PDB file with one MODEL, atoms N, CA, C and O in Angstrom:
MODEL        1
ATOM      1  N   MET A   1       0.640  -1.439   0.100  1.00  0.00           N
ATOM      2  CA  MET A   1       0.101   0.412  -0.049  1.00  0.00           C
ATOM      3  C   MET A   1       0.868   1.041  -0.290  1.00  0.00           C
ATOM      4  O   MET A   1       2.047   0.725  -0.133  1.00  0.00           O
ATOM      5  N   ARG A   2       0.317   2.637  -0.959  1.00  0.00           N
ATOM      6  CA  ARG A   2       1.296   3.808  -1.079  1.00  0.00           C
ATOM      7  C   ARG A   2       0.797   4.406  -0.556  1.00  0.00           C
ATOM      8  O   ARG A   2      -0.409   4.650  -0.585  1.00  0.00           O
ATOM      9  N   THR A   3       2.049   5.036   0.428  1.00  0.00           N
ATOM     10  CA  THR A   3       1.274   6.194   1.138  1.00  0.00           C
ATOM     11  C   THR A   3       1.055   8.318   0.012  1.00  0.00           C
ATOM     12  O   THR A   3       1.900   7.799  -0.718  1.00  0.00           O
ATOM     13  N   LEU A   4       1.020   8.508  -0.069  1.00  0.00           N
ATOM     14  CA  LEU A   4       0.126   9.687  -0.822  1.00  0.00           C
ATOM     15  C   LEU A   4       0.889  11.462  -0.160  1.00  0.00           C
ATOM     16  O   LEU A   4       0.184  12.446   0.062  1.00  0.00           O
ATOM     17  N   PRO A   5       2.378  11.419   0.018  1.00  0.00           N
ATOM     18  CA  PRO A   5       2.235  13.351   0.543  1.00  0.00           C
ATOM     19  C   PRO A   5       1.419  13.801   0.850  1.00  0.00           C
ATOM     20  O   PRO A   5       1.516  14.327  -0.258  1.00  0.00           O
ATOM     21  N   ILE A   6       0.292  14.346   1.418  1.00  0.00           N
ATOM     22  CA  ILE A   6      -0.257  15.623   1.385  1.00  0.00           C
ATOM     23  C   ILE A   6       0.846  16.902   2.791  1.00  0.00           C
ATOM     24  O   ILE A   6       1.447  16.700   3.847  1.00  0.00           O
ATOM     25  N   GLU A   7       0.441  18.583   1.577  1.00  0.00           N
ATOM     26  CA  GLU A   7       0.776  19.299   2.363  1.00  0.00           C
ATOM     27  C   GLU A   7      -0.357  19.869   3.147  1.00  0.00           C
ATOM     28  O   GLU A   7      -1.465  19.389   2.904  1.00  0.00           O
ATOM     29  N   LYS A   8      -0.274  20.802   4.037  1.00  0.00           N
ATOM     30  CA  LYS A   8      -1.318  21.615   4.231  1.00  0.00           C
ATOM     31  C   LYS A   8      -0.601  22.476   3.711  1.00  0.00           C
ATOM     32  O   LYS A   8       0.605  22.232   3.754  1.00  0.00           O
ATOM     33  N   GLU A   9      -1.091  23.952   2.947  1.00  0.00           N
ATOM     34  CA  GLU A   9      -1.107  24.702   3.084  1.00  0.00           C
ATOM     35  C   GLU A   9      -2.302  26.286   3.126  1.00  0.00           C
ATOM     36  O   GLU A   9      -3.489  26.017   2.944  1.00  0.00           O
ATOM     37  N   ASN A  10      -1.948  27.781   3.351  1.00  0.00           N
ATOM     38  CA  ASN A  10      -2.817  28.369   3.532  1.00  0.00           C
ATOM     39  C   ASN A  10      -3.032  28.998   3.172  1.00  0.00           C
ATOM     40  O   ASN A  10      -2.116  29.818   3.233  1.00  0.00           O
ATOM     41  N   ILE A  11      -4.591  29.687   2.192  1.00  0.00           N
ATOM     42  CA  ILE A  11      -4.285  31.205   1.352  1.00  0.00           C
ATOM     43  C   ILE A  11      -5.534  31.036   1.664  1.00  0.00           C
ATOM     44  O   ILE A  11      -6.284  30.059   1.657  1.00  0.00           O
ATOM     45  N   GLN A  12      -5.668  32.324   1.988  1.00  0.00           N
ATOM     46  CA  GLN A  12      -6.580  33.968   1.835  1.00  0.00           C
ATOM     47  C   GLN A  12      -6.925  33.357   3.376  1.00  0.00           C
ATOM     48  O   GLN A  12      -8.123  33.589   3.539  1.00  0.00           O
ATOM     49  N   GLY A  13      -6.386  32.671   4.586  1.00  0.00           N
ATOM     50  CA  GLY A  13      -7.039  32.190   5.916  1.00  0.00           C
ATOM     51  C   GLY A  13      -7.675  30.991   5.668  1.00  0.00           C
ATOM     52  O   GLY A  13      -8.556  30.508   6.379  1.00  0.00           O
ATOM     53  N   LYS A  14      -7.201  30.486   4.602  1.00  0.00           N
ATOM     54  CA  LYS A  14      -8.351  28.580   5.032  1.00  0.00           C
ATOM     55  C   LYS A  14      -7.118  27.884   4.189  1.00  0.00           C
ATOM     56  O   LYS A  14      -6.254  28.063   3.330  1.00  0.00           O
ATOM     57  N   GLU A  15      -7.829  26.769   5.285  1.00  0.00           N
ATOM     58  CA  GLU A  15      -6.279  25.366   5.232  1.00  0.00           C
ATOM     59  C   GLU A  15      -7.369  24.777   3.780  1.00  0.00           C
ATOM     60  O   GLU A  15      -8.516  24.457   3.467  1.00  0.00           O
ATOM     61  N   VAL A  16      -5.967  24.951   3.280  1.00  0.00           N
ATOM     62  CA  VAL A  16      -6.386  23.667   1.866  1.00  0.00           C
ATOM     63  C   VAL A  16      -4.813  23.084   1.515  1.00  0.00           C
ATOM     64  O   VAL A  16      -3.704  23.547   1.250  1.00  0.00           O
ATOM     65  N   LEU A  17      -5.614  21.465   1.733  1.00  0.00           N
ATOM     66  CA  LEU A  17      -4.502  19.992   1.300  1.00  0.00           C
ATOM     67  C   LEU A  17      -4.315  20.490   0.014  1.00  0.00           C
ATOM     68  O   LEU A  17      -4.737  21.361  -0.746  1.00  0.00           O
ATOM     69  N   PHE A  18      -3.301  19.347   0.096  1.00  0.00           N
ATOM     70  CA  PHE A  18      -2.306  18.820  -1.629  1.00  0.00           C
ATOM     71  C   PHE A  18      -1.829  17.685  -1.632  1.00  0.00           C
ATOM     72  O   PHE A  18      -0.804  17.324  -1.053  1.00  0.00           O
ATOM     73  N   VAL A  19      -2.674  16.937  -2.403  1.00  0.00           N
ATOM     74  CA  VAL A  19      -2.248  15.527  -2.149  1.00  0.00           C
ATOM     75  C   VAL A  19      -1.864  15.024  -3.373  1.00  0.00           C
ATOM     76  O   VAL A  19      -2.536  15.141  -4.398  1.00  0.00           O
ATOM     77  N   ASP A  20      -0.215  14.158  -3.245  1.00  0.00           N
ATOM     78  CA  ASP A  20       0.354  14.151  -4.017  1.00  0.00           C
ATOM     79  C   ASP A  20       1.104  15.660  -5.040  1.00  0.00           C
ATOM     80  O   ASP A  20       1.634  15.725  -6.149  1.00  0.00           O
ATOM     81  N   SER A  21       0.845  16.502  -4.156  1.00  0.00           N
ATOM     82  CA  SER A  21       2.419  17.577  -4.731  1.00  0.00           C
ATOM     83  C   SER A  21       0.617  18.166  -5.280  1.00  0.00           C
ATOM     84  O   SER A  21      -0.199  18.657  -4.500  1.00  0.00           O
ATOM     85  N   ASN A  22       0.381  17.930  -6.781  1.00  0.00           N
ATOM     86  CA  ASN A  22      -0.992  18.768  -7.968  1.00  0.00           C
ATOM     87  C   ASN A  22      -1.979  17.628  -7.750  1.00  0.00           C
ATOM     88  O   ASN A  22      -3.152  17.931  -7.970  1.00  0.00           O
ATOM     89  N   ALA A  23      -1.813  16.767  -7.483  1.00  0.00           N
ATOM     90  CA  ALA A  23      -3.082  15.263  -8.576  1.00  0.00           C
ATOM     91  C   ALA A  23      -4.890  15.974  -7.339  1.00  0.00           C
ATOM     92  O   ALA A  23      -6.044  15.763  -7.711  1.00  0.00           O
ATOM     93  N   LEU A  24      -4.578  16.630  -6.191  1.00  0.00           N
ATOM     94  CA  LEU A  24      -5.989  16.080  -4.862  1.00  0.00           C
ATOM     95  C   LEU A  24      -5.117  18.256  -4.328  1.00  0.00           C
ATOM     96  O   LEU A  24      -4.131  18.568  -3.660  1.00  0.00           O
ATOM     97  N   ALA A  25      -6.170  19.121  -5.076  1.00  0.00           N
ATOM     98  CA  ALA A  25      -6.178  20.506  -4.145  1.00  0.00           C
ATOM     99  C   ALA A  25      -7.909  20.411  -3.651  1.00  0.00           C
ATOM    100  O   ALA A  25      -8.866  20.431  -4.426  1.00  0.00           O
ATOM    101  N   ALA A  26      -7.973  20.280  -1.812  1.00  0.00           N
ATOM    102  CA  ALA A  26      -9.429  20.298  -0.880  1.00  0.00           C
ATOM    103  C   ALA A  26      -8.981  21.431  -0.264  1.00  0.00           C
ATOM    104  O   ALA A  26      -7.918  21.960   0.060  1.00  0.00           O
ATOM    105  N   CYS A  27     -10.282  21.640  -0.210  1.00  0.00           N
ATOM    106  CA  CYS A  27     -10.707  22.773   0.852  1.00  0.00           C
ATOM    107  C   CYS A  27     -12.056  22.473   1.563  1.00  0.00           C
ATOM    108  O   CYS A  27     -13.127  22.251   0.998  1.00  0.00           O
ATOM    109  N   PHE A  28     -11.822  22.504   2.877  1.00  0.00           N
ATOM    110  CA  PHE A  28     -13.515  21.636   3.607  1.00  0.00           C
ATOM    111  C   PHE A  28     -13.585  23.052   4.433  1.00  0.00           C
ATOM    112  O   PHE A  28     -14.218  22.848   5.468  1.00  0.00           O
ATOM    113  N   ASP A  29     -13.091  24.618   4.321  1.00  0.00           N
ATOM    114  CA  ASP A  29     -13.861  25.435   4.901  1.00  0.00           C
ATOM    115  C   ASP A  29     -15.031  25.474   5.586  1.00  0.00           C
ATOM    116  O   ASP A  29     -15.766  24.731   4.937  1.00  0.00           O
ATOM    117  N   ALA A  30     -15.631  25.889   6.492  1.00  0.00           N
ATOM    118  CA  ALA A  30     -16.613  26.052   6.895  1.00  0.00           C
ATOM    119  C   ALA A  30     -17.171  26.957   7.184  1.00  0.00           C
ATOM    120  O   ALA A  30     -18.153  26.786   7.907  1.00  0.00           O
ATOM    121  N   ASN A  31     -16.932  27.885   6.899  1.00  0.00           N
ATOM    122  CA  ASN A  31     -16.683  29.062   7.433  1.00  0.00           C
ATOM    123  C   ASN A  31     -17.824  29.955   6.408  1.00  0.00           C
ATOM    124  O   ASN A  31     -18.279  31.096   6.485  1.00  0.00           O
ATOM    125  N   LYS A  32     -18.027  28.789   5.401  1.00  0.00           N
ATOM    126  CA  LYS A  32     -18.028  30.455   4.241  1.00  0.00           C
ATOM    127  C   LYS A  32     -17.878  31.279   3.784  1.00  0.00           C
ATOM    128  O   LYS A  32     -18.637  32.157   3.372  1.00  0.00           O
ATOM    129  N   GLY A  33     -16.213  31.066   3.765  1.00  0.00           N
ATOM    130  CA  GLY A  33     -15.533  31.528   3.130  1.00  0.00           C
ATOM    131  C   GLY A  33     -14.532  32.186   1.751  1.00  0.00           C
ATOM    132  O   GLY A  33     -13.683  33.032   1.470  1.00  0.00           O
ATOM    133  N   VAL A  34     -15.834  30.471   0.884  1.00  0.00           N
ATOM    134  CA  VAL A  34     -14.752  30.225   0.151  1.00  0.00           C
ATOM    135  C   VAL A  34     -15.277  30.941  -1.171  1.00  0.00           C
ATOM    136  O   VAL A  34     -15.942  30.180  -1.873  1.00  0.00           O
ATOM    137  N   ASP A  35     -15.090  32.572  -1.799  1.00  0.00           N
ATOM    138  CA  ASP A  35     -15.132  33.298  -2.498  1.00  0.00           C
ATOM    139  C   ASP A  35     -14.224  33.310  -3.935  1.00  0.00           C
ATOM    140  O   ASP A  35     -13.031  33.016  -3.852  1.00  0.00           O
ATOM    141  N   GLU A  36     -14.868  33.690  -5.379  1.00  0.00           N
ATOM    142  CA  GLU A  36     -14.694  33.487  -6.423  1.00  0.00           C
ATOM    143  C   GLU A  36     -12.912  33.972  -6.227  1.00  0.00           C
ATOM    144  O   GLU A  36     -12.097  33.081  -6.466  1.00  0.00           O
ATOM    145  N   ALA A  37     -12.247  35.682  -5.701  1.00  0.00           N
ATOM    146  CA  ALA A  37     -11.282  35.078  -5.635  1.00  0.00           C
ATOM    147  C   ALA A  37      -9.430  34.375  -5.075  1.00  0.00           C
ATOM    148  O   ALA A  37      -8.261  34.342  -5.460  1.00  0.00           O
ATOM    149  N   PHE A  38     -10.675  33.766  -3.506  1.00  0.00           N
ATOM    150  CA  PHE A  38      -9.921  32.338  -3.358  1.00  0.00           C
ATOM    151  C   PHE A  38      -9.607  31.324  -4.637  1.00  0.00           C
ATOM    152  O   PHE A  38      -8.541  30.791  -4.947  1.00  0.00           O
ATOM    153  N   VAL A  39     -11.268  31.227  -5.442  1.00  0.00           N
ATOM    154  CA  VAL A  39     -11.184  29.301  -6.137  1.00  0.00           C
ATOM    155  C   VAL A  39     -10.458  30.405  -7.120  1.00  0.00           C
ATOM    156  O   VAL A  39      -9.662  29.636  -7.661  1.00  0.00           O
ATOM    157  N   LYS A  40     -10.172  31.791  -7.765  1.00  0.00           N
ATOM    158  CA  LYS A  40      -9.101  32.064  -8.624  1.00  0.00           C
ATOM    159  C   LYS A  40      -7.447  31.510  -8.687  1.00  0.00           C
ATOM    160  O   LYS A  40      -6.673  30.988  -9.489  1.00  0.00           O
ATOM    161  N   GLU A  41      -7.481  32.036  -7.172  1.00  0.00           N
ATOM    162  CA  GLU A  41      -5.526  31.648  -6.532  1.00  0.00           C
ATOM    163  C   GLU A  41      -5.508  30.535  -6.556  1.00  0.00           C
ATOM    164  O   GLU A  41      -4.544  29.885  -6.960  1.00  0.00           O
ATOM    165  N   LEU A  42      -6.474  30.097  -6.168  1.00  0.00           N
ATOM    166  CA  LEU A  42      -6.185  28.415  -6.409  1.00  0.00           C
ATOM    167  C   LEU A  42      -5.847  27.495  -7.428  1.00  0.00           C
ATOM    168  O   LEU A  42      -5.150  26.490  -7.571  1.00  0.00           O
ATOM    169  N   ALA A  43      -7.294  28.876  -8.669  1.00  0.00           N
ATOM    170  CA  ALA A  43      -7.560  27.307  -9.901  1.00  0.00           C
ATOM    171  C   ALA A  43      -6.258  27.317 -11.047  1.00  0.00           C
ATOM    172  O   ALA A  43      -6.127  26.617 -12.051  1.00  0.00           O
ATOM    173  N   VAL A  44      -5.356  28.385 -10.499  1.00  0.00           N
ATOM    174  CA  VAL A  44      -3.711  29.462 -11.538  1.00  0.00           C
ATOM    175  C   VAL A  44      -3.128  28.194 -11.269  1.00  0.00           C
ATOM    176  O   VAL A  44      -2.608  27.444 -12.095  1.00  0.00           O
ATOM    177  N   ARG A  45      -3.277  27.988  -9.852  1.00  0.00           N
ATOM    178  CA  ARG A  45      -2.398  26.446  -9.644  1.00  0.00           C
ATOM    179  C   ARG A  45      -2.274  25.220 -10.381  1.00  0.00           C
ATOM    180  O   ARG A  45      -1.265  24.516 -10.403  1.00  0.00           O
ATOM    181  N   LYS A  46      -3.567  24.960 -11.104  1.00  0.00           N
ATOM    182  CA  LYS A  46      -3.994  23.997 -11.609  1.00  0.00           C
ATOM    183  C   LYS A  46      -3.450  22.407 -11.615  1.00  0.00           C
ATOM    184  O   LYS A  46      -2.575  21.821 -12.252  1.00  0.00           O
ATOM    185  N   PRO A  47      -4.731  21.879 -10.243  1.00  0.00           N
ATOM    186  CA  PRO A  47      -4.293  21.008  -9.897  1.00  0.00           C
ATOM    187  C   PRO A  47      -5.416  20.320 -10.280  1.00  0.00           C
ATOM    188  O   PRO A  47      -6.556  20.737 -10.485  1.00  0.00           O
ATOM    189  N   LEU A  48      -4.752  18.727 -10.385  1.00  0.00           N
ATOM    190  CA  LEU A  48      -5.933  18.283 -11.446  1.00  0.00           C
ATOM    191  C   LEU A  48      -7.056  17.586 -10.607  1.00  0.00           C
ATOM    192  O   LEU A  48      -7.879  17.416 -11.506  1.00  0.00           O
ATOM    193  N   ARG A  49      -7.569  17.130  -9.613  1.00  0.00           N
ATOM    194  CA  ARG A  49      -8.974  17.935  -9.090  1.00  0.00           C
ATOM    195  C   ARG A  49      -9.005  18.334  -8.471  1.00  0.00           C
ATOM    196  O   ARG A  49      -7.979  18.535  -7.821  1.00  0.00           O
ATOM    197  N   ALA A  50     -10.472  18.928  -8.009  1.00  0.00           N
ATOM    198  CA  ALA A  50     -10.449  19.859  -6.568  1.00  0.00           C
ATOM    199  C   ALA A  50     -11.253  20.180  -6.352  1.00  0.00           C
ATOM    200  O   ALA A  50     -11.877  20.903  -7.128  1.00  0.00           O
ATOM    201  N   VAL A  51     -11.716  19.822  -5.143  1.00  0.00           N
ATOM    202  CA  VAL A  51     -13.364  19.448  -4.123  1.00  0.00           C
ATOM    203  C   VAL A  51     -12.902  21.018  -2.766  1.00  0.00           C
ATOM    204  O   VAL A  51     -12.010  21.656  -2.206  1.00  0.00           O
ATOM    205  N   PHE A  52     -14.625  20.786  -2.988  1.00  0.00           N
ATOM    206  CA  PHE A  52     -15.048  21.762  -1.786  1.00  0.00           C
ATOM    207  C   PHE A  52     -16.188  21.192  -1.037  1.00  0.00           C
ATOM    208  O   PHE A  52     -16.938  20.268  -1.351  1.00  0.00           O
ATOM    209  N   ARG A  53     -16.153  22.125   0.286  1.00  0.00           N
ATOM    210  CA  ARG A  53     -16.864  21.657   0.667  1.00  0.00           C
ATOM    211  C   ARG A  53     -18.059  22.814  -0.034  1.00  0.00           C
ATOM    212  O   ARG A  53     -17.940  23.876  -0.645  1.00  0.00           O
ATOM    213  N   ASP A  54     -19.272  21.952   0.432  1.00  0.00           N
ATOM    214  CA  ASP A  54     -20.837  22.806  -0.148  1.00  0.00           C
ATOM    215  C   ASP A  54     -21.500  23.665   0.008  1.00  0.00           C
ATOM    216  O   ASP A  54     -22.312  24.376  -0.585  1.00  0.00           O
ATOM    217  N   ALA A  55     -20.920  23.485   1.189  1.00  0.00           N
ATOM    218  CA  ALA A  55     -21.636  24.376   2.537  1.00  0.00           C
ATOM    219  C   ALA A  55     -20.581  25.662   3.044  1.00  0.00           C
ATOM    220  O   ALA A  55     -21.010  26.628   3.675  1.00  0.00           O
ATOM    221  N   GLY A  56     -19.274  25.514   2.692  1.00  0.00           N
ATOM    222  CA  GLY A  56     -18.513  26.576   2.252  1.00  0.00           C
ATOM    223  C   GLY A  56     -18.431  27.395   1.794  1.00  0.00           C
ATOM    224  O   GLY A  56     -17.809  28.403   2.128  1.00  0.00           O
ATOM    225  N   PHE A  57     -19.211  27.138   0.639  1.00  0.00           N
ATOM    226  CA  PHE A  57     -19.012  29.315   0.327  1.00  0.00           C
ATOM    227  C   PHE A  57     -19.235  29.943   0.528  1.00  0.00           C
ATOM    228  O   PHE A  57     -18.752  29.574   1.598  1.00  0.00           O
ATOM    229  N   ARG A  58     -19.822  31.430   0.813  1.00  0.00           N
ATOM    230  CA  ARG A  58     -20.042  32.417   0.997  1.00  0.00           C
ATOM    231  C   ARG A  58     -20.911  33.036   0.418  1.00  0.00           C
ATOM    232  O   ARG A  58     -21.260  34.196   0.633  1.00  0.00           O
ATOM    233  N   ASP A  59     -21.366  32.208  -0.450  1.00  0.00           N
ATOM    234  CA  ASP A  59     -23.238  32.313  -0.885  1.00  0.00           C
ATOM    235  C   ASP A  59     -23.043  31.698  -2.389  1.00  0.00           C
ATOM    236  O   ASP A  59     -21.934  31.275  -2.717  1.00  0.00           O
ATOM    237  N   SER A  60     -24.163  31.659  -3.305  1.00  0.00           N
ATOM    238  CA  SER A  60     -23.983  31.078  -3.615  1.00  0.00           C
ATOM    239  C   SER A  60     -24.246  31.453  -5.741  1.00  0.00           C
ATOM    240  O   SER A  60     -24.610  30.839  -6.744  1.00  0.00           O
ATOM    241  N   ALA A  61     -23.825  32.644  -5.402  1.00  0.00           N
ATOM    242  CA  ALA A  61     -22.948  32.659  -6.877  1.00  0.00           C
ATOM    243  C   ALA A  61     -21.468  32.203  -6.508  1.00  0.00           C
ATOM    244  O   ALA A  61     -21.480  31.027  -6.870  1.00  0.00           O
ATOM    245  N   ALA A  62     -20.629  32.371  -6.168  1.00  0.00           N
ATOM    246  CA  ALA A  62     -19.372  31.354  -5.551  1.00  0.00           C
ATOM    247  C   ALA A  62     -19.596  30.226  -6.789  1.00  0.00           C
ATOM    248  O   ALA A  62     -19.177  30.145  -7.943  1.00  0.00           O
ATOM    249  N   LYS A  63     -20.677  29.211  -5.748  1.00  0.00           N
ATOM    250  CA  LYS A  63     -20.597  27.827  -5.608  1.00  0.00           C
ATOM    251  C   LYS A  63     -20.933  27.898  -7.563  1.00  0.00           C
ATOM    252  O   LYS A  63     -20.345  27.492  -8.565  1.00  0.00           O
ATOM    253  N   ILE A  64     -21.903  28.476  -7.341  1.00  0.00           N
ATOM    254  CA  ILE A  64     -22.464  28.949  -9.158  1.00  0.00           C
ATOM    255  C   ILE A  64     -21.291  28.917 -10.092  1.00  0.00           C
ATOM    256  O   ILE A  64     -21.187  28.025 -10.934  1.00  0.00           O
ATOM    257  N   ASN A  65     -20.161  30.144  -9.919  1.00  0.00           N
ATOM    258  CA  ASN A  65     -18.719  30.521 -10.051  1.00  0.00           C
ATOM    259  C   ASN A  65     -17.570  29.745 -10.222  1.00  0.00           C
ATOM    260  O   ASN A  65     -16.784  29.879 -11.159  1.00  0.00           O
ATOM    261  N   VAL A  66     -17.493  29.099  -9.499  1.00  0.00           N
ATOM    262  CA  VAL A  66     -16.499  27.895  -9.008  1.00  0.00           C
ATOM    263  C   VAL A  66     -15.828  27.247 -10.268  1.00  0.00           C
ATOM    264  O   VAL A  66     -14.638  27.106 -10.549  1.00  0.00           O
ATOM    265  N   GLU A  67     -17.703  26.677 -11.365  1.00  0.00           N
ATOM    266  CA  GLU A  67     -16.582  25.599 -11.873  1.00  0.00           C
ATOM    267  C   GLU A  67     -16.309  26.641 -13.518  1.00  0.00           C
ATOM    268  O   GLU A  67     -15.557  26.153 -14.362  1.00  0.00           O
ATOM    269  N   GLN A  68     -16.807  27.661 -13.724  1.00  0.00           N
ATOM    270  CA  GLN A  68     -16.488  28.499 -14.972  1.00  0.00           C
ATOM    271  C   GLN A  68     -15.102  29.503 -14.506  1.00  0.00           C
ATOM    272  O   GLN A  68     -14.516  30.102 -15.408  1.00  0.00           O
ATOM    273  N   ILE A  69     -14.683  29.629 -13.254  1.00  0.00           N
ATOM    274  CA  ILE A  69     -12.913  30.162 -13.195  1.00  0.00           C
ATOM    275  C   ILE A  69     -12.449  28.836 -13.681  1.00  0.00           C
ATOM    276  O   ILE A  69     -11.876  28.948 -14.765  1.00  0.00           O
ATOM    277  N   PHE A  70     -12.514  27.501 -13.193  1.00  0.00           N
ATOM    278  CA  PHE A  70     -11.695  26.496 -13.488  1.00  0.00           C
ATOM    279  C   PHE A  70     -12.077  26.471 -14.425  1.00  0.00           C
ATOM    280  O   PHE A  70     -10.994  26.185 -14.935  1.00  0.00           O
ATOM    281  N   LYS A  71     -13.065  26.537 -15.679  1.00  0.00           N
ATOM    282  CA  LYS A  71     -12.362  25.693 -17.281  1.00  0.00           C
ATOM    283  C   LYS A  71     -11.780  26.875 -17.592  1.00  0.00           C
ATOM    284  O   LYS A  71     -10.666  26.708 -18.090  1.00  0.00           O
ATOM    285  N   LEU A  72     -12.223  28.387 -17.452  1.00  0.00           N
ATOM    286  CA  LEU A  72     -11.509  29.925 -18.138  1.00  0.00           C
ATOM    287  C   LEU A  72      -9.503  29.215 -17.655  1.00  0.00           C
ATOM    288  O   LEU A  72      -8.552  28.863 -18.353  1.00  0.00           O
ATOM    289  N   LEU A  73      -9.724  29.318 -16.228  1.00  0.00           N
ATOM    290  CA  LEU A  73      -8.038  29.592 -15.182  1.00  0.00           C
ATOM    291  C   LEU A  73      -7.410  27.808 -15.897  1.00  0.00           C
ATOM    292  O   LEU A  73      -6.218  27.728 -16.194  1.00  0.00           O
ATOM    293  N   SER A  74      -8.307  26.583 -16.086  1.00  0.00           N
ATOM    294  CA  SER A  74      -7.450  25.335 -15.599  1.00  0.00           C
ATOM    295  C   SER A  74      -8.215  24.032 -16.146  1.00  0.00           C
ATOM    296  O   SER A  74      -7.848  22.897 -15.843  1.00  0.00           O
ATOM    297  N   PRO A  75      -9.337  24.304 -16.998  1.00  0.00           N
ATOM    298  CA  PRO A  75     -10.294  23.705 -17.880  1.00  0.00           C
ATOM    299  C   PRO A  75      -9.465  21.986 -17.975  1.00  0.00           C
ATOM    300  O   PRO A  75      -9.738  21.287 -18.951  1.00  0.00           O
ATOM    301  N   ALA A  76      -8.623  21.525 -17.045  1.00  0.00           N
ATOM    302  CA  ALA A  76      -8.480  19.844 -17.418  1.00  0.00           C
ATOM    303  C   ALA A  76      -8.890  19.627 -15.817  1.00  0.00           C
ATOM    304  O   ALA A  76      -8.749  18.542 -15.252  1.00  0.00           O
ATOM    305  N   THR A  77      -9.580  21.192 -14.973  1.00  0.00           N
ATOM    306  CA  THR A  77      -8.504  20.114 -13.733  1.00  0.00           C
ATOM    307  C   THR A  77     -10.402  19.596 -13.216  1.00  0.00           C
ATOM    308  O   THR A  77     -11.495  20.080 -13.512  1.00  0.00           O
ATOM    309  N   GLU A  78     -10.082  18.709 -12.565  1.00  0.00           N
ATOM    310  CA  GLU A  78     -11.757  18.600 -12.036  1.00  0.00           C
ATOM    311  C   GLU A  78     -12.667  18.791 -10.772  1.00  0.00           C
ATOM    312  O   GLU A  78     -12.205  18.669  -9.637  1.00  0.00           O
ATOM    313  N   VAL A  79     -13.684  19.026 -10.964  1.00  0.00           N
ATOM    314  CA  VAL A  79     -13.726  20.651  -9.489  1.00  0.00           C
ATOM    315  C   VAL A  79     -15.287  18.922  -9.112  1.00  0.00           C
ATOM    316  O   VAL A  79     -15.953  18.007  -9.597  1.00  0.00           O
ATOM    317  N   LYS A  80     -14.976  19.559  -8.121  1.00  0.00           N
ATOM    318  CA  LYS A  80     -16.972  18.495  -7.196  1.00  0.00           C
ATOM    319  C   LYS A  80     -16.716  19.357  -5.449  1.00  0.00           C
ATOM    320  O   LYS A  80     -15.861  19.903  -4.751  1.00  0.00           O
ATOM    321  N   CYS A  81     -17.640  19.101  -5.470  1.00  0.00           N
ATOM    322  CA  CYS A  81     -18.868  19.967  -4.166  1.00  0.00           C
ATOM    323  C   CYS A  81     -18.650  18.996  -3.626  1.00  0.00           C
ATOM    324  O   CYS A  81     -18.246  18.130  -4.403  1.00  0.00           O
ATOM    325  N   ILE A  82     -18.741  18.601  -2.330  1.00  0.00           N
ATOM    326  CA  ILE A  82     -19.596  17.082  -1.194  1.00  0.00           C
ATOM    327  C   ILE A  82     -20.047  17.836  -0.466  1.00  0.00           C
ATOM    328  O   ILE A  82     -20.718  17.445   0.490  1.00  0.00           O
TER     329      ILE A  82
ENDMDL
END
């Protein structure tokens, strides 16, 4: 069984987990602080996959725009909200 390296990084006051360098970026912020500026900063890193906590978005507009931001800045990234 192989263990992948996980790094924690703070981006705009939110903890982001990067698994296997840039294979996965995960933000499970529960404070409704995920906004478009944060998503843009994460998207420019071009992770293979990005996962967000569904309830972590500042508002519904930020949640709706997350996929569009990634399509523009990192079209190869697979985005999920859980």
